[in-house]
C-alpha positions as CSV (number, residue, x, y, z in Angstrom):
1,M,31.5,-60.8,-10.1
2,S,32.3,-58.3,-12.2
3,R,36.1,-56.9,-12.8
4,D,35.7,-53.5,-12.3
5,Q,38.4,-52.5,-9.3
6,V,42.4,-51.6,-9.8
7,F,44.2,-54.1,-7.8
8,I,47.6,-52.6,-6.4
9,S,50.0,-55.2,-5.4
10,Y,52.9,-53.4,-3.8
11,S,55.6,-54.7,-1.1
12,H,55.1,-53.2,2.3
13,A,58.3,-51.8,2.7
14,D,56.9,-50.1,-0.3
15,K,53.7,-48.7,1.6
16,K,54.8,-44.6,0.3
17,W,55.2,-45.8,-3.1
18,L,51.3,-46.9,-2.6
19,E,50.5,-43.7,-0.6
20,R,52.1,-41.2,-3.2
21,L,49.8,-43.3,-6.2
22,R,46.6,-43.3,-4.2
23,I,46.9,-39.4,-3.5
24,H,47.8,-39.2,-7.0
25,L,44.4,-41.3,-8.1
26,K,42.4,-39.9,-6.1
27,P,40.6,-37.3,-7.7
28,L,39.2,-40.2,-10.7
29,Q,38.4,-42.4,-7.7
30,R,36.5,-38.6,-5.9
31,D,34.9,-38.8,-9.3
32,G,34.6,-42.4,-10.5
33,T,36.8,-42.9,-12.9
34,I,37.8,-45.6,-10.9
35,K,37.8,-47.6,-8.3
36,P,41.8,-48.4,-6.9
37,W,42.3,-51.9,-4.0
38,A,44.6,-52.0,-2.3
39,D,45.2,-53.9,1.1
40,T,44.7,-50.6,3.5
41,D,40.8,-51.0,2.8
42,I,40.8,-53.7,4.5
43,K,38.8,-52.8,7.6
44,P,39.0,-54.5,11.5
45,G,37.3,-57.2,11.9
46,Q,37.5,-58.4,8.3
47,L,39.6,-61.8,6.9
48,W,42.1,-59.8,5.4
49,K,43.3,-62.7,3.5
50,E,39.6,-63.6,2.1
51,E,39.3,-59.8,1.7
52,I,42.2,-59.9,-0.7
53,E,41.2,-62.5,-2.9
54,K,37.3,-60.8,-3.6
55,A,39.9,-57.9,-4.7
56,L,42.1,-60.0,-6.8
57,A,38.6,-61.9,-8.4
58,R,37.3,-58.5,-8.8
59,A,40.3,-56.6,-10.4
60,K,40.3,-55.7,-14.2
61,V,43.7,-53.8,-13.6
62,A,46.5,-55.0,-11.8
63,V,49.5,-52.2,-11.0
64,L,52.3,-54.0,-9.7
65,L,54.9,-51.9,-7.9
66,V,58.2,-53.6,-8.4
67,S,61.1,-54.1,-5.9
68,P,63.9,-56.2,-4.8
69,E,61.3,-56.2,-1.6
70,F,57.9,-56.9,-3.7
71,L,59.6,-60.5,-5.7
72,A,60.9,-61.4,-2.5
73,S,57.7,-61.8,-1.1
74,E,55.9,-65.1,-1.1
75,F,52.4,-63.2,-0.5
76,I,53.0,-62.2,-3.5
77,H,54.6,-64.9,-5.4
78,K,52.1,-67.5,-4.4
79,N,48.5,-65.6,-3.4
80,E,48.8,-62.2,-5.4
81,L,50.7,-62.7,-9.0
82,P,49.6,-66.3,-10.2
83,P,45.3,-65.3,-10.3
84,L,47.1,-62.0,-11.7
85,L,48.9,-63.6,-14.4
86,E,45.5,-66.6,-14.9
87,A,43.2,-63.5,-15.6
88,S,45.5,-61.6,-17.6
89,K,45.7,-64.6,-19.8
90,K,42.3,-66.0,-20.0
91,E,39.6,-62.7,-18.9
92,G,41.7,-60.0,-20.1
93,L,42.8,-58.4,-17.0
94,T,45.4,-55.7,-18.0
95,I,48.8,-55.6,-16.3
96,L,50.8,-52.4,-15.5
97,W,53.7,-52.4,-13.6
98,V,55.5,-49.9,-12.0
99,P,59.3,-50.2,-11.1
100,V,59.6,-48.4,-7.6
101,E,63.6,-49.6,-7.2
102,S,66.0,-51.2,-9.1
103,C,65.9,-54.8,-9.8
104,R,66.3,-57.7,-10.7
105,Y,63.3,-58.4,-12.7
106,E,64.0,-60.1,-16.3
107,P,63.8,-63.6,-14.9
108,T,60.5,-63.1,-13.4
109,A,56.8,-63.6,-15.3
110,I,56.5,-59.6,-15.0
111,A,59.2,-59.2,-17.7
112,Q,56.8,-60.4,-20.8
113,Y,54.3,-56.9,-19.4
114,Q,55.3,-53.6,-20.6
115,A,56.3,-51.6,-18.0
116,A,54.6,-48.3,-17.2
117,H,57.4,-46.8,-16.3
118,D,60.9,-47.2,-17.8
119,P,63.0,-50.2,-15.5
120,A,66.4,-48.2,-16.7
121,K,64.8,-45.0,-14.4
122,P,63.2,-46.7,-11.5
123,L,61.1,-44.0,-9.1
124,S,63.2,-44.5,-6.7
125,D,66.4,-43.3,-8.3
126,M,64.4,-39.5,-9.3
127,S,64.0,-36.5,-7.4
128,R,60.4,-35.6,-5.9
129,P,59.6,-33.2,-9.3
130,K,60.7,-35.8,-11.7
131,W,59.1,-38.8,-9.8
132,N,55.7,-37.1,-8.9
133,K,55.5,-36.3,-12.9
134,A,56.3,-40.1,-13.9
135,L,53.6,-40.7,-11.8
136,V,51.0,-38.5,-13.0
137,E,51.6,-40.6,-16.3
138,I,51.6,-44.2,-14.6
139,V,48.2,-42.9,-13.6
140,K,47.1,-41.9,-17.2
141,K,48.0,-45.4,-18.3
142,I,45.5,-46.6,-15.4
143,E,43.3,-44.5,-16.6
144,A,43.2,-45.3,-19.6
145,V,43.2,-49.0,-19.4
146,A,40.9,-48.8,-16.1
147,P,37.0,-49.4,-16.3
148,P,33.9,-47.1,-14.4
149,P,33.8,-48.7,-11.5
150,S,30.0,-50.8,-11.9
151,S,27.4,-48.7,-10.2
152,S,25.2,-49.3,-7.1
153,S,21.8,-48.5,-8.1
154,S,19.0,-51.2,-7.3
155,T,18.1,-50.7,-11.2
156,P,20.3,-52.5,-13.8
157,A,21.2,-50.1,-16.1
158,A,20.6,-50.9,-20.3
159,P,24.1,-53.0,-21.1
160,P,25.8,-50.4,-23.6
161,V,26.7,-51.1,-27.4
162,M,30.3,-52.1,-27.4
163,T,32.6,-51.8,-30.2
164,P,36.0,-53.5,-29.6
165,T,38.7,-51.5,-29.8
166,A,42.5,-52.1,-30.5
167,P,44.9,-51.9,-27.2
168,A,46.8,-49.2,-28.0
169,L,50.2,-49.3,-28.7
170,P,52.6,-49.3,-26.0
171,V,54.5,-46.1,-24.6
172,M,57.7,-45.4,-26.2
173,Q,60.8,-46.0,-24.3
174,N,64.6,-46.5,-24.5
175,V,65.2,-50.3,-25.0
176,H,68.7,-49.8,-24.6
177,G,70.8,-53.0,-23.0
178,W,67.1,-54.1,-22.6
179,S,67.0,-58.3,-22.5
180,A,65.8,-60.6,-25.4
181,S,62.5,-61.3,-23.6
182,Q,61.4,-57.5,-22.8
183,V,62.2,-57.2,-26.7
184,Q,60.0,-59.4,-27.4
185,A,57.1,-58.9,-25.0
186,L,57.2,-55.5,-26.3
187,Q,57.0,-57.1,-30.3
188,R,54.4,-59.3,-29.4
189,Q,52.1,-56.3,-27.7
190,T,52.9,-53.8,-31.0
191,A,51.6,-56.8,-33.0
192,Q,48.3,-57.0,-30.9
193,A,47.7,-53.5,-30.9
194,L,48.3,-53.6,-34.5
195,A,45.2,-56.5,-34.7
196,M,48.2,-58.3,-36.9
197,E,51.2,-61.5,-36.3
198,V,54.5,-60.4,-35.8
199,A,55.6,-61.9,-39.1
200,F,53.2,-61.6,-42.2
201,R,53.0,-61.8,-45.7
202,N,51.0,-59.4,-48.0
203,A,49.8,-61.4,-51.1
204,L,51.0,-60.4,-54.8
205,K,48.7,-59.4,-57.0
206,D,50.1,-61.7,-59.7
207,G,49.9,-64.9,-57.4
208,G,51.7,-66.0,-54.5
209,E,53.2,-63.3,-51.5
210,G,55.4,-60.6,-51.0
211,P,58.8,-61.2,-48.8
212,V,58.3,-62.1,-44.8
213,M,57.7,-58.9,-42.8
214,V,58.1,-58.5,-39.2
215,V,56.8,-55.4,-37.2
216,I,59.0,-54.0,-35.6
217,P,57.9,-51.4,-32.0
218,A,58.8,-47.9,-32.0
219,G,61.6,-46.9,-29.7
220,R,64.4,-45.1,-28.8
221,F,68.2,-46.4,-28.2
222,L,71.9,-45.6,-28.2
223,M,72.8,-45.2,-32.6
224,G,76.1,-46.1,-33.1
225,S,79.1,-47.6,-30.9
226,P,80.7,-46.3,-27.6
227,E,84.5,-45.0,-28.0
228,G,85.5,-47.9,-25.7
229,E,84.1,-50.5,-28.6
230,L,86.7,-52.9,-30.1
231,E,87.8,-51.9,-34.0
232,R,85.6,-48.9,-33.3
233,R,85.0,-46.8,-36.5
234,D,84.9,-42.3,-36.5
235,N,81.8,-42.5,-37.9
236,E,80.7,-44.5,-35.4
237,R,79.5,-41.3,-33.1
238,Q,76.5,-42.4,-30.2
239,H,73.7,-40.5,-30.0
240,E,70.3,-41.5,-28.9
241,A,67.6,-42.0,-32.0
242,Q,64.5,-43.1,-31.9
243,V,61.8,-44.3,-34.4
244,A,57.8,-45.1,-35.1
245,V,57.1,-48.7,-35.5
246,F,57.7,-50.6,-38.5
247,A,58.3,-53.9,-40.5
248,I,61.1,-54.9,-41.6
249,G,62.1,-58.4,-44.2
250,Q,63.1,-61.1,-42.1
251,Y,65.8,-62.5,-44.5
252,A,67.0,-60.3,-47.1
253,V,65.8,-59.9,-50.5
254,T,66.5,-63.6,-52.6
255,V,67.4,-64.6,-55.7
256,G,64.1,-66.2,-56.0
257,Q,62.2,-63.1,-54.8
258,F,64.4,-60.4,-57.2
259,K,64.0,-62.9,-60.5
260,R,60.1,-63.1,-59.8
261,F,60.4,-59.0,-60.0
262,V,62.8,-59.1,-62.6
263,E,60.8,-61.5,-64.7
264,A,57.1,-59.7,-64.4
265,R,59.1,-55.7,-65.1
266,G,61.4,-57.1,-68.1
267,Y,63.9,-55.3,-65.9
268,R,67.7,-54.8,-66.3
269,T,69.7,-54.4,-63.6
270,E,72.9,-51.6,-63.6
271,A,75.2,-54.0,-64.3
272,E,73.6,-55.9,-66.6
273,K,73.5,-52.5,-68.7
274,G,76.7,-51.1,-67.3
275,G,79.5,-54.0,-68.2
276,G,78.4,-56.6,-65.3
277,I,79.6,-56.2,-61.8
278,Y,82.7,-56.7,-59.4
279,Y,83.6,-59.9,-58.2
280,W,86.4,-61.0,-56.0
281,T,88.8,-63.0,-58.2
282,G,90.7,-64.2,-54.8
283,N,93.4,-60.8,-55.3
284,E,91.3,-58.2,-56.8
285,W,88.2,-56.6,-57.0
286,K,87.0,-57.1,-61.1
287,Q,84.7,-56.3,-63.1
288,D,83.3,-58.9,-65.5
289,P,80.4,-58.2,-68.4
290,D,79.2,-62.0,-67.8
291,K,78.8,-61.4,-63.9
292,S,75.6,-60.3,-62.6
293,W,73.1,-61.2,-59.8
294,R,72.2,-64.1,-62.3
295,N,75.9,-65.2,-62.4
296,P,77.9,-63.1,-59.6
297,G,81.4,-65.9,-59.5
298,F,79.4,-68.5,-56.9
299,A,77.1,-70.8,-57.1
300,Q,73.5,-69.7,-55.9
301,T,70.0,-70.9,-55.9
302,D,66.4,-69.4,-55.4
303,T,67.5,-69.4,-51.6
304,H,69.8,-67.3,-51.7
305,P,70.4,-63.4,-51.4
306,V,70.4,-61.9,-53.9
307,V,73.7,-59.6,-55.0
308,G,74.6,-57.3,-58.0
309,V,71.8,-55.2,-57.0
310,S,72.4,-51.0,-56.4
311,W,70.5,-49.3,-54.6
312,N,68.8,-47.9,-57.8
313,D,67.6,-51.7,-58.6
314,A,66.9,-52.3,-55.0
315,M,63.9,-48.6,-55.3
316,V,62.7,-50.0,-58.4
317,Y,61.7,-53.1,-56.6
318,V,60.5,-51.5,-54.0
319,D,57.9,-50.5,-56.2
320,W,57.2,-52.9,-58.0
321,L,56.4,-55.1,-54.1
322,N,53.9,-51.4,-53.6
323,E,52.2,-51.9,-57.0
324,Q,51.6,-55.6,-55.9
325,T,50.4,-55.2,-52.7
326,D,48.7,-52.1,-52.4
327,Q,51.2,-51.9,-49.8
328,R,53.4,-48.6,-49.1
329,Y,57.2,-50.9,-48.9
330,R,60.5,-48.7,-48.8
331,L,63.7,-49.4,-47.7
332,P,64.6,-48.6,-44.1
333,T,66.3,-45.8,-42.5
334,E,69.9,-46.4,-41.2
335,A,68.5,-45.4,-37.9
336,E,66.2,-48.5,-38.4
337,W,68.0,-51.2,-39.7
338,E,70.5,-50.5,-37.0
339,Y,67.8,-50.6,-34.1
340,A,65.9,-53.8,-35.7
341,C,69.7,-55.5,-35.8
342,R,70.4,-54.3,-31.8
343,A,67.1,-55.8,-30.9
344,G,67.8,-54.0,-28.0
345,T,71.3,-54.8,-27.6
346,A,74.2,-53.0,-26.3
347,T,77.1,-55.4,-27.3
348,P,78.6,-54.8,-31.1
349,F,76.4,-57.5,-32.3
350,S,73.3,-58.7,-31.3
351,F,75.1,-62.1,-30.2
352,G,76.8,-60.7,-27.4
353,E,80.8,-59.6,-27.3
354,T,81.9,-61.4,-30.1
355,I,80.5,-63.3,-32.1
356,N,81.9,-66.5,-34.5
357,T,81.1,-68.2,-37.8
358,D,78.4,-70.9,-36.7
359,Q,76.5,-67.1,-36.1
360,A,77.0,-65.8,-39.5
361,N,78.7,-65.7,-42.8
362,Y,82.2,-64.3,-42.9
363,D,86.0,-64.4,-43.4
364,G,86.6,-66.6,-40.4
365,N,89.9,-66.3,-41.0
366,Y,90.0,-63.2,-38.5
367,V,88.8,-62.7,-35.1
368,Y,86.7,-60.2,-32.7
369,G,87.8,-59.4,-29.5
370,K,88.2,-62.6,-27.4
371,G,86.3,-64.6,-30.7
372,R,88.0,-67.6,-32.3
373,K,88.8,-68.3,-35.6
374,G,86.3,-70.6,-38.3
375,V,85.4,-71.5,-41.5
376,Y,85.7,-69.4,-44.4
377,R,83.0,-69.6,-47.3
378,Q,84.0,-67.6,-49.9
379,K,80.4,-67.5,-50.9
380,T,76.9,-66.2,-49.3
381,V,74.9,-68.9,-48.1
382,E,71.0,-69.3,-48.3
383,A,69.3,-66.7,-46.4
384,G,68.1,-67.7,-42.7
385,Q,70.7,-70.2,-42.4
386,F,71.8,-68.6,-38.4
387,P,70.1,-67.6,-35.4
388,A,67.9,-65.2,-35.6
389,N,68.0,-62.2,-33.5
390,A,65.8,-61.7,-30.6
391,W,63.3,-59.9,-33.1
392,G,63.4,-63.1,-35.5
393,L,65.3,-61.3,-38.1
394,H,68.4,-63.2,-39.6
395,D,71.9,-62.8,-41.2
396,L,71.8,-58.8,-40.4
397,H,75.7,-59.8,-39.5
398,G,77.6,-61.0,-42.7
399,N,76.1,-62.8,-45.3
400,V,75.9,-59.7,-48.1
401,W,76.3,-55.9,-47.4
402,E,72.3,-54.9,-47.0
403,W,71.4,-51.2,-48.6
404,T,69.5,-48.5,-46.4
405,G,67.4,-45.5,-47.8
406,S,69.5,-42.7,-45.7
407,E,71.8,-41.1,-47.3
408,Y,75.8,-41.7,-45.8
409,D,76.2,-39.2,-43.7
410,E,79.9,-39.6,-41.6
411,G,79.0,-37.5,-38.7
412,Y,75.3,-38.6,-38.2
413,G,74.1,-35.2,-38.7
414,G,70.0,-36.3,-39.1
415,A,70.2,-38.0,-42.9
416,E,70.5,-41.6,-41.0
417,S,66.1,-41.1,-40.0
418,R,65.4,-39.9,-43.0
419,I,64.7,-41.9,-46.6
420,A,67.3,-40.6,-49.4
421,G,65.2,-38.7,-52.7
422,D,66.6,-38.6,-56.1
423,P,68.5,-41.2,-56.8
424,N,70.5,-39.0,-59.4
425,S,71.3,-36.5,-55.9
426,G,72.5,-36.1,-53.1
427,G,75.5,-38.3,-51.8
428,P,76.5,-42.4,-51.6
429,R,73.6,-44.0,-49.7
430,V,74.6,-46.4,-46.7
431,L,75.3,-50.2,-46.8
432,R,75.2,-52.2,-43.2
433,G,76.2,-55.4,-42.1
434,G,79.1,-56.9,-43.7
435,A,79.4,-59.7,-46.7
436,W,80.9,-62.9,-46.9
437,N,84.1,-61.5,-47.4
438,D,84.5,-59.7,-44.5
439,G,86.2,-59.5,-41.3
440,P,84.1,-59.5,-38.3
441,L,84.6,-55.6,-37.6
442,W,82.7,-55.0,-40.4
443,L,79.8,-56.6,-38.9
444,R,79.1,-55.1,-35.7
445,S,76.0,-53.4,-35.2
446,A,77.1,-49.8,-35.3
447,A,80.0,-50.4,-38.6
448,R,78.7,-48.6,-42.2
449,F,79.8,-47.9,-45.1
450,G,78.5,-45.6,-48.3
451,Y,78.8,-46.0,-51.2
452,F,76.4,-44.3,-54.4
453,P,73.5,-45.7,-55.3
454,R,74.5,-47.2,-59.1
455,F,77.4,-48.9,-57.6
456,W,77.2,-53.1,-57.2
457,T,79.4,-55.7,-56.8
458,S,79.0,-59.8,-55.9
459,S,78.6,-58.7,-52.0
460,P,75.9,-55.9,-51.2
461,G,72.3,-57.0,-52.0
462,S,69.5,-55.4,-50.1
463,V,67.7,-55.4,-46.9
464,S,63.9,-56.4,-47.8
465,P,62.0,-53.2,-47.6
466,G,59.4,-51.8,-44.3
467,P,56.1,-50.7,-44.9
């Protein structure tokens, strides 16, 4: 039996939403574009459960009208969802779910699938014009993935020559406040649509591989901090920002990776040419001509994040990666950096309302909120030593300040979404993330700082650039 139907699963308490959806589907059903099915199609005298089982077996697309009643339904839980989820994994059935009412869907299997509409704005919370508009967009998504109904002709048509196509990229949504399982599902769907692994590496022409990159899905979020956030600064105006799909390094650029570039190019950093880096003596920042990324004042191995690197140095490293891979690497914009750091979270840290030194490297003599005192290591630690955020990125809080590609704009006038141009013009560039010698307030997802492109110390490093 071929799968050629759109199966609509719903709770009878939500029948009004079924009827509204079917009104929008009717023109497509009439001209044969799609063949929707719901249990209202069961005719008098037919065996109800048997007909549902037949329809489930023919479903190519399942549309779930999700509400508290839907999630509470034992019949749906035991009889409808299991075969649909199994067919999704093994037979390519597409699941589209529609939040018709607010509900606690996050712990269920539904959360791993991309919603056909923003779960934060269920249809029942909208006025008629708005939910009609939302239903139109939902129907377009159904039409995009639904197969044409099978022909009733007695003469079978010749099978068409099919060219495999990648699934479409997920629709852009506001992910601010999403759970880890939600953003991870969105990340997997995006990588699948791009025919890529979530984490990947590009080969270098001179042998070996480039940094590990991680696919980050497109989305919208609230950049900056809410007015009530503890230790908030005036330059953190909260506003909605959006980013397209990009990739970013899973770890900060390491000493070993930077060394490979330096040796290949015969490159000398600006600090090496300009009197050495500024390092922390324990009482003050002091410039020392003997200090550089090679010897920052504390022991480092090839797996530690590189420090003493200016924005200009980072840009030359990026150019080298481009030459070596024939890909388009760059520093992330400030908006991309915060979006990647948050991974859907709306809290001060991607770990929650506070942070501790088991989660990041910073001056543990200071606490944030209801946190606890910890250790002060007084140096960097190896990249990837601490837990990753929901998108698999390590050390975006602490260890080293990380350069972004954006020019610093205290009032957030749009520079946060752009890459700065000429390194010899314009103002400071944005640093993010905090460092080993900072208090936790500077590790917050919204915390930001600006320094000029030629600035270097034993604290700033650089983010692995994204293609």
